[in-house]
C-alpha positions as CSV (number, residue, x, y, z in Angstrom):
1,X,9.1,-1.9,-16.6
2,X,8.6,-3.7,-13.3
3,X,9.2,-1.1,-11.4
4,X,6.7,0.9,-13.3
5,X,3.9,-1.8,-13.0
6,X,4.7,-2.3,-9.3
7,X,4.2,1.7,-8.7
8,X,0.8,1.4,-11.1
9,X,-0.3,-0.8,-8.6
10,X,0.8,0.6,-5.6
11,X,-0.9,3.7,-6.7
12,X,-3.8,1.9,-7.8
13,X,-4.4,0.5,-4.6
14,X,-3.6,4.3,-2.5
15,X,-6.3,5.3,-4.2
16,X,-8.7,2.8,-3.5
17,X,-7.4,3.3,-0.3
18,X,-8.6,7.0,-0.3
19,X,-11.7,6.5,-1.3
20,X,-12.6,3.2,0.1
21,X,-13.5,5.4,3.8
22,X,-15.8,8.0,1.7
23,X,-17.7,5.3,0.4
24,X,-18.4,4.1,3.6
25,X,-19.2,7.5,5.0
26,X,-21.5,7.6,1.8
27,X,-23.0,4.0,3.4
28,X,-23.7,5.4,6.6
29,X,-25.6,8.4,5.1
30,X,-27.6,6.5,3.3
31,X,-28.3,4.0,6.4
32,X,-29.4,7.3,8.1
33,X,-31.6,8.7,5.8
34,X,-33.7,5.3,5.7
35,X,-33.5,5.1,9.5
36,X,-35.4,8.9,9.3
37,X,-37.7,7.4,7.2
38,X,-38.8,4.6,9.8
39,X,-38.2,6.9,12.7
40,X,-41.7,5.7,14.3
41,X,-40.4,2.4,15.0
42,X,-37.6,2.2,17.7
43,X,-36.4,-1.1,17.1
44,X,-35.7,-0.4,13.4
45,X,-34.2,2.8,14.6
46,X,-31.8,1.5,16.8
47,X,-30.8,-1.6,14.6
48,X,-30.7,0.9,11.2
49,X,-28.1,3.4,13.4
50,X,-25.9,0.4,13.9
51,X,-26.0,-1.2,10.3
52,X,-25.7,2.3,8.9
53,X,-22.3,2.8,11.0
54,X,-20.7,-0.5,10.0
55,X,-20.5,0.7,6.6
56,X,-18.1,3.4,8.2
57,X,-16.1,1.1,10.1
58,X,-15.9,-1.2,6.6
59,X,-14.5,1.2,4.7
60,X,-12.0,2.3,7.1
61,X,-11.0,-1.4,7.8
62,X,-10.4,-1.8,3.7
63,X,-8.8,1.1,3.5
64,X,-6.3,0.8,6.7
65,X,-5.9,-2.9,6.9
66,X,-5.9,-4.0,3.6
67,X,-5.4,-1.7,0.6
68,X,-2.9,1.0,2.3
69,X,-0.9,-1.9,3.7
70,X,-0.6,-4.1,0.1
71,X,0.5,-0.3,-1.4
72,X,3.2,-0.3,1.2
73,X,4.6,-3.6,0.3
74,X,4.3,-3.7,-3.2
75,X,6.5,-0.3,-3.0
76,X,9.0,-1.8,-0.5
77,X,9.3,-4.8,-3.0
78,X,9.9,-2.2,-6.1
79,X,12.4,-0.6,-3.9
80,X,14.4,-4.1,-2.9
81,X,14.3,-5.2,-6.3
82,X,15.8,-1.8,-8.0
83,X,18.6,-2.0,-5.3
84,X,19.4,-5.5,-5.7
85,X,19.5,-5.2,-9.8
86,X,21.4,-2.2,-9.2
87,X,24.3,-4.3,-7.4
88,X,24.2,-7.1,-10.0
89,X,24.9,-4.1,-12.5
90,X,27.7,-2.2,-10.3
91,X,29.5,-6.3,-10.2
92,X,28.9,-7.1,-13.5
93,X,30.6,-4.1,-14.8
94,X,33.4,-3.9,-12.7
95,X,34.3,-7.8,-13.7
96,X,33.5,-6.4,-17.2
97,X,36.2,-4.0,-16.8
98,X,38.7,-6.5,-15.1
99,X,38.4,-4.7,-11.5
100,X,40.5,-6.9,-9.1
101,X,38.1,-9.3,-7.2
102,X,39.0,-7.8,-3.7
103,X,38.1,-4.3,-5.0
104,X,35.2,-5.4,-6.3
105,X,34.2,-7.0,-3.0
106,X,35.0,-3.5,-1.3
107,X,32.6,-1.9,-3.9
108,X,29.9,-4.0,-3.3
109,X,30.3,-4.1,0.7
110,X,30.0,-0.4,0.8
111,X,26.9,-0.5,-1.6
112,X,25.0,-3.0,0.7
113,X,26.5,-1.0,3.5
114,X,24.9,2.0,2.5
115,X,21.4,0.2,1.3
116,X,21.1,-1.2,4.7
117,X,21.1,2.7,6.4
118,X,18.4,3.6,4.7
């Protein structure tokens, strides 16, 4: 359940991260259209072009500095929680099966080694 919710949250942020630059570019195009309307005033043209391109920077920054890294962090946490739960389940099942404690330790240490390698 938690894995599904985390994956859904990460996917939502990834989609938003994919859309944010596009919205920034749309803002740039709209800004440039407005600049062309005021083309006779050179001061407003320079200011308008600068303002138009800032929207692209905002879209790219929002996607690459916030949305996509947060999605990656959520996925990493979900994977870590899943591995921890799997380790606990393995230990509990071994205890229920009355496995010798030394064997349980070996089994869980092997589990930890393989999860640290990936």
